C-alpha positions as CSV (number, residue, x, y, z in Angstrom):
1,M,0.0,0.0,0.0
2,V,1.6,3.2,-1.1
3,E,1.6,6.2,1.3
4,R,-0.5,8.7,-0.7
5,P,-3.7,6.5,-1.1
6,K,-3.3,5.5,2.5
7,G,-3.1,9.2,3.4
8,Q,-6.3,9.9,1.4
9,L,-8.1,7.2,3.4
10,E,-6.9,8.8,6.6
11,Q,-8.2,12.2,5.6
12,L,-11.6,10.7,4.6
13,T,-11.7,8.9,7.9
14,L,-11.2,12.2,9.8
15,Q,-14.0,13.9,7.7
16,V,-16.4,11.0,8.4
17,D,-15.5,11.0,12.1
18,R,-16.3,14.7,12.4
19,K,-19.7,14.2,10.8
20,H,-20.5,10.9,12.6
21,P,-18.6,10.6,15.8
22,D,-21.0,8.0,17.1
23,W,-20.3,5.5,14.3
24,N,-18.2,2.4,14.9
25,A,-15.2,1.5,12.8
26,R,-17.1,-0.9,10.6
27,Q,-19.6,1.8,9.7
28,V,-16.8,4.2,8.9
29,E,-15.1,1.7,6.7
30,H,-18.4,1.1,4.8
31,E,-18.5,4.9,4.2
32,L,-14.9,4.9,3.0
33,E,-15.8,2.2,0.5
34,S,-18.6,4.4,-0.8
35,L,-16.6,7.6,-1.0
36,A,-13.4,6.1,-2.5
37,P,-14.1,2.6,-3.9
38,A,-10.9,2.3,-5.9
39,V,-8.5,3.5,-3.1
40,H,-10.4,1.4,-0.5
41,G,-10.2,-1.6,-2.8
42,H,-6.4,-1.4,-3.0
43,W,-6.2,-1.0,0.8
44,K,-8.5,-4.0,1.2
45,D,-6.3,-6.1,-1.1
46,D,-3.2,-5.1,0.8
47,T,-4.9,-5.6,4.2
48,P,-7.3,-8.5,3.8
49,N,-7.8,-9.1,7.5
50,D,-11.0,-7.3,8.6
51,E,-9.9,-6.7,12.2
52,A,-6.6,-5.2,11.1
53,R,-8.4,-2.6,8.9
54,L,-10.8,-1.7,11.7
55,R,-7.9,-1.2,14.1
56,Q,-6.2,1.1,11.5
57,I,-9.4,3.1,11.2
58,Q,-9.5,3.5,15.0
59,R,-5.9,4.7,15.0
60,W,-6.7,7.3,12.3
61,R,-9.6,8.5,14.4
62,K,-7.7,8.7,17.7
63,G,-5.8,11.9,17.0
64,Y,-9.0,13.9,16.2
65,R,-11.2,12.4,18.9
66,N,-8.9,12.8,21.9
67,P,-7.9,16.5,22.3
68,P,-5.7,17.3,25.3
69,R,-5.9,20.2,27.7
70,P,-4.7,23.4,26.2
71,L,-0.9,23.8,26.5
72,T,0.6,26.7,28.5
73,R,1.2,29.8,26.3
74,L,0.3,27.6,23.3
75,A,-0.3,30.5,20.9
76,F,3.3,31.8,21.0
77,R,5.1,28.5,21.2
78,H,3.3,26.8,18.3
79,L,1.0,28.9,16.0
80,W,0.2,32.6,15.7
81,P,-1.7,34.6,13.0
82,V,0.4,37.2,11.1
83,G,-0.2,39.6,8.2
84,E,1.6,40.2,4.9
85,R,4.1,42.8,6.2
86,Q,5.0,40.5,9.2
87,R,5.5,37.6,6.9
88,E,7.6,39.6,4.5
89,A,9.9,40.6,7.4
90,L,10.5,37.0,8.3
91,E,10.5,35.6,4.7
92,P,12.5,37.9,2.4
93,G,11.3,36.1,-0.8
94,F,7.6,36.7,0.1
95,L,6.0,39.6,-1.9
96,R,3.1,41.3,-0.1
97,G,0.2,43.1,-1.8
98,R,-1.2,46.5,-0.8
99,R,1.2,48.8,1.1
100,V,-1.1,49.5,4.0
101,A,0.4,49.8,7.5
102,H,-1.1,48.2,10.6
103,S,-3.4,45.9,8.6
104,S,-3.4,43.1,6.1
105,H,-5.8,41.8,3.5
106,R,-4.3,38.3,3.7
107,I,-3.6,36.4,6.9
108,F,-1.3,33.5,7.7
109,L,-0.6,31.1,10.5
110,Q,3.1,31.0,11.4
111,N,4.6,27.9,13.0
112,C,6.6,29.6,15.8
113,S,7.8,26.3,17.2
114,E,10.8,24.1,16.5
115,E,8.7,21.0,15.4
116,T,6.6,20.1,12.4
117,L,2.9,20.6,13.2
118,R,0.4,18.3,11.5
119,E,-3.3,18.2,10.6
120,I,-3.8,21.9,10.8
121,R,-7.4,22.9,10.4
122,A,-8.5,26.5,10.7
123,Q,-12.1,27.5,11.3
124,L,-13.1,31.1,10.9
125,G,-16.6,32.1,11.8
126,D,-17.5,28.5,12.5
127,Q,-16.6,27.4,9.0
128,E,-13.5,25.4,8.0
129,V,-11.5,27.7,5.6
130,S,-8.0,26.0,5.5
131,Y,-6.3,22.7,5.9
132,E,-2.6,21.8,5.9
133,P,-1.4,18.2,6.4
134,S,1.9,19.5,7.9
135,L,3.7,22.8,8.5
136,L,7.5,22.9,9.0
137,P,9.1,25.1,11.7
138,R,9.1,28.9,10.8
139,Q,6.9,28.3,7.8
140,F,3.5,29.8,7.0
141,A,0.0,28.5,6.0
142,E,-2.6,30.9,4.6
143,I,-6.0,31.2,6.2
144,H,-8.4,31.5,3.2
145,W,-10.9,33.7,4.9
146,T,-12.7,34.5,1.7
147,K,-14.1,31.0,1.6
148,N,-16.5,32.0,4.3
149,A,-19.2,33.8,2.3
150,H,-20.6,35.5,5.4
151,I,-17.3,37.1,6.4
152,R,-16.6,38.1,2.8
153,G,-20.1,39.7,2.5
154,S,-19.7,41.5,5.9
155,A,-16.3,42.9,4.8
156,M,-17.8,44.3,1.5
157,S,-21.1,45.6,2.9
158,A,-20.0,47.2,6.2
159,G,-21.2,50.8,6.2
160,S,-18.8,52.1,8.8
161,R,-15.3,51.6,10.2
162,E,-16.6,49.8,13.3
163,P,-14.4,46.7,13.8
164,L,-15.7,43.3,12.8
165,R,-14.8,40.3,15.0
166,F,-14.8,36.7,13.9
167,P,-14.0,33.6,16.0
168,L,-10.9,31.7,14.9
169,L,-10.3,28.1,16.0
170,V,-7.2,26.2,14.8
171,D,-6.9,22.5,15.6
172,F,-3.6,20.8,15.1
173,A,-1.3,18.0,16.2
174,V,2.0,18.2,18.1
175,L,4.6,15.8,19.3
176,H,4.9,13.9,16.0
177,G,1.1,13.8,15.6
178,T,0.4,12.1,18.9
179,K,-1.3,14.9,20.8
180,R,-4.0,17.4,19.7
181,A,-3.8,21.1,20.5
182,R,-5.7,24.2,19.5
183,L,-5.4,28.0,19.2
184,S,-8.6,30.0,19.6
185,G,-9.6,33.6,19.9
186,E,-10.9,36.5,17.7
187,L,-9.6,38.0,14.5
188,V,-10.5,41.7,14.2
189,M,-11.1,43.4,10.9
190,D,-11.4,47.0,9.8
191,P,-13.7,46.7,6.8
192,E,-11.8,49.5,4.9
193,V,-8.2,48.3,5.3
194,G,-8.2,44.6,6.4
195,W,-7.3,42.5,9.4
196,T,-5.8,44.5,12.3
197,S,-5.3,42.2,15.3
198,F,-5.8,38.8,16.9
199,Q,-7.0,38.4,20.5
200,C,-6.3,35.0,22.0
201,E,-8.8,33.5,24.4
202,D,-6.2,33.6,27.2
203,G,-6.0,37.4,27.0
204,Q,-2.9,37.8,24.8
205,S,-3.2,39.9,21.7
206,K,-1.1,41.2,18.9
207,E,-1.5,43.6,16.0
208,I,-1.6,42.2,12.4
209,E,0.3,44.1,9.8
């Protein structure tokens, strides 16, 4: 079984588990067979033992279903949102767009840690807008906020410069994918110029530029 098809089945398993957390492993496998019959068929040929496949499905589900307690000062040690100017300062080859100080039209998650983070899922305004299978130390992943139609519409139709606030939740894995962790708080937008700050749920905040 090559790694990429197996990775596809793992991603599908996580998607099914989020929708149906009460399903048992056999029900999940039946759904995998329906969603990806060819990939599932290859896996079944390589793993003919039913119990072995069910144990594998449970291992795939384990990382998502068992979130740990929040880590101390998690935001600064692992992930933190930054803007175009901030990314350009840390990554000289990056070219930012509009030259507006103290705000950013695009927004990124920076891996501030010394380890590779995995299974990074960003929800903005209660809708998943970004997914990265892994993120290397000191690298960036864009939060595709325009995928949320409500946020995009609010930014375009706002009639004043009153700040708009949207909840951000980022779920990810640390320690070689063995533990789940999360970053949560509020992203603040000025409708006329872009994202201006992030306020973490633990009280820490930082401007976005």
